[in-house]
N, C-alpha and C positions, 0 to 999 in steps of 0.2 A: 520859393519859386513863383508863388501866386499872391502877391501882396494885397490885391483887391479882396481875395477870399479871407485872408487873415484879418484885414480891417473890418470886413462885414461880420466876422465871427465875434468881434468885440461888442456887437449890437444885439447878440442873442439875449433873450429875456430871462436870464438866469446868471447867478454869480459863478456857478460851476456846472459844466455839462460835458459829457462825451457823446458825440453824435456820429453815427455811421452814415456815410454818404459817398458821393462821387463828384469829382470836379469834371465839368463838361465844357467843351467849346461849342457854342452854337453859331451856325452860319446866319446869314441875313434872313433866311426863311424859318429859323428856329430849329433846324435839324442838327443833331450832334455830329461833330467831325473829329475823329480821333487824331488824325494827322495834324490838324490845326492846333490841337492842344499841345502836341509835341513840339511844334515849330511855330510858335506864336508870332515871331517877327515876320514870317512869311505870310501870315494871315491876320493883319492888324485890324480887320473889320469884324472879326469873330468876337462874340460876347462870352466871357468866362464866368461861369456860375457854378454853384455847389448845390446839388440836389440831395436833400436830407432823406434818408431811408428809415432811420431807426435811432433810438436813444438808449445808451447803455447805462449811464449814470446821470442823475439830475439832482443838483443841490445836495450832494453827499449821499444820495439814496441809490442803491444798486437796483437797476431796473431789469437786469438780464434774465431773472427768473420769472418775470411777469409775462403774460400772454402778449403776443404781438399787437393785438388790437388795443390793449391798454397802453403799450409803449408808444404806438403811433398816434394815439389820441392826444398826447401832450405836445406833439411836434408843431402843430399850427400856432399854439400860444408861445412856444419856445422860440420859433423863428420870427413871429410877428410880421410887421410890414417891412420886408427885406427883399429888394430886387435882385440881390446877388446870391443869397442863400434862400433856397426854395424847397418846399415840401414836395417830394415825389408822390403824387396821388395814387390811390388804388385805381385799377382799371376795371370798370364794370363789365358784366357779361360772363358767358361761359369761357372755358379755356380755348375752345376752337374759335369763338368770336374774337377774343383778345388777340390770338395769334394771327387771324386773318386781317385784323385792323393794323397790327404791327407790320405784317408783310406788305400791305397796301401802301404803307408809308416808306417802305424800303429800309426799314431799320433792321438791326442785326439780330434782335431777339428780345426776350423778356425774362424776368426772374419771377418764379411762382413760389409763394410762401404759404405754408399750411396755416389755416386759422388756428389760433390757440398755441402756436409754437413759441418756444422760449428762444433766447439768443444764446447760441452755442458757439463759443470762441475756439479758434485754432483747430477746427476739424470740420469735415464735410458732414452734412446731415441730410437725410432723405426728406426732411420737412421743407428744405429749400432746394429748388430745382432751377437750373439754368436751361432755358429752352431757346436754342439757337436756330435762326433761319438762314444763316450763312456760316460756313465753316471757318472758324478762326480760334486760335488759342495762343498761349504763351509757349515759346520755345527758347532754349538756351543756345547762344552762339558759341560754336566750338572752333571756328576758323573762318578764313575769308580768302578769296582769290584776288590778288592785287590788280589794280588797274593804274599803272604808273606808280609813282613814288608816294603820292599823297591821297590816293583814292582807292575804292574797291570796285570790283566787277560783280562779285557775288558773295553772299554769306553761306556758311555751312551751319545748319542748326540741328538740334537734337533734344532729347528729353531723358529723364532718369527713370530707370526701371530697376528698383532696388538701389544698389550702389553702382550699377552699370550705366554709363552714358551712351545712349543708343542714337544712331544716325537717323534723322528724319528726312533730310533733303537739302537741296541747294535753293537759294532764294536770289533771283536776279531782277525781279520787278518791284515797283513801289518806291524807287529811289529818285531823288533829284540830285544834281551835281553837288549841292550844298550838303545834303544828307550823306552822300557817299564820302565826302571829306570828313564830315563830323564823325561818322562811324569809324573811319580809319584812325582818327585821333583817340577815340574811346578804346579801340582794340589794341593799339600798339603796346600799351603797358602790360597787356595780358598775354603777350607772345609766349608760346611754349615750344620746347624742342621736339616733343613727341605728340602724335595725334591723340586727342583725348577720347575719341570714339572707340567703343569696344568692338564694333562690327564693321570697321573699315580696314582695307578696301572692300568694294563689292564688285560683282560682275556687272556687265552692261545690262540695263533694263529696257523694256519696251518703250518707256516714256523718257528715258534718258536721265533718270533721277539719281543714278548711282555714281560712285567715284571709284574708278578702277585703280589698280596698282600703278599703272602708267601715268595716271592723272594726279596721283597723290603729291608729286613733287611741285605741282603748280599752286598749291595752297599753303597759306601761312596758318599754323595752328595756334589756338589760344586756350587759356584756361577757361573752362566752362563756368563763367560767373555772370556774364551779361545776358539779361533776359529781354527778348523782343516779342512783340505781338505780331503774329503772322496770319494773313488770310490765305485760304487755299480752296481749290475746287473739291478735292477728295483725297483720300488715302488710296494709293494704288495697291494691287495685289501683293506687290513686293514690300509694302509698308513704307512707301515714300510719298511725300507731298507732291501733288500734281498742281501746276500753275500757282506756285506760292508767290505771295507779294508781301513786302515789308510794310507794316503800318506804323511802328514806332517802338521805342524802348520802354521797358516797364521797370521803374525804380522801386515799385511797391511789392515786387515779387522776388523771393529768394530762389536761386537756381535749383537748389536741392528739392524744392517743392513742385517743380515742373514735371508733370507726367503726361503721358498720352491720354487724351480725354475722349477720343472717338474710336 
């Protein structure tokens, strides 16, 4: 999907390496734009780069048990003079100073990693913390409300709690006409006869975030497999998303790993 990143990776200063990082679309002012990454054809002026965070293996050597300072120390030499693959630098200052600086730039948050921590794969660790300044997380799409024959009016999203798929809310904002049609094409093959949510229908809520029994017939249900990044203001007292907006699809997350984070 990102041939420029793949080509730049061939210029890493090592025969073999496994690097942890993130692909980012930068706008003309250098700010990351998640939706531009998802829909590159609509944002041709954005610059696609890869920010390297960490290195797991280098030239056949397992680095995962090494302290983070030692792993990150090899990144500048490994990346070299590369305008597409870049090292994500440490942020100086106290936690409160870093958060204030990130907030002043209007960014979504920062990752804090404990000094001396090792690389722990496939599990959450208290040594690494995600500090968010705006509420957003991944949710799994469980259905949609059609808007004509080839588009959608709203998504219905949820998360897994154990083996149960729980309803989180409806998402109606964040779509362009192109995205509405694209999502419909992604969701059509996932159509399901029965509602996948364990806790629908709901009663009417103060914020209008529920789906009553009368409204159920207006939705098309899908197998809960497609993961989306959603921004929202808050969780309501009823456990629903308030003012939710679609940011993009996440192909790097499995649906079963999506849980409520806040």
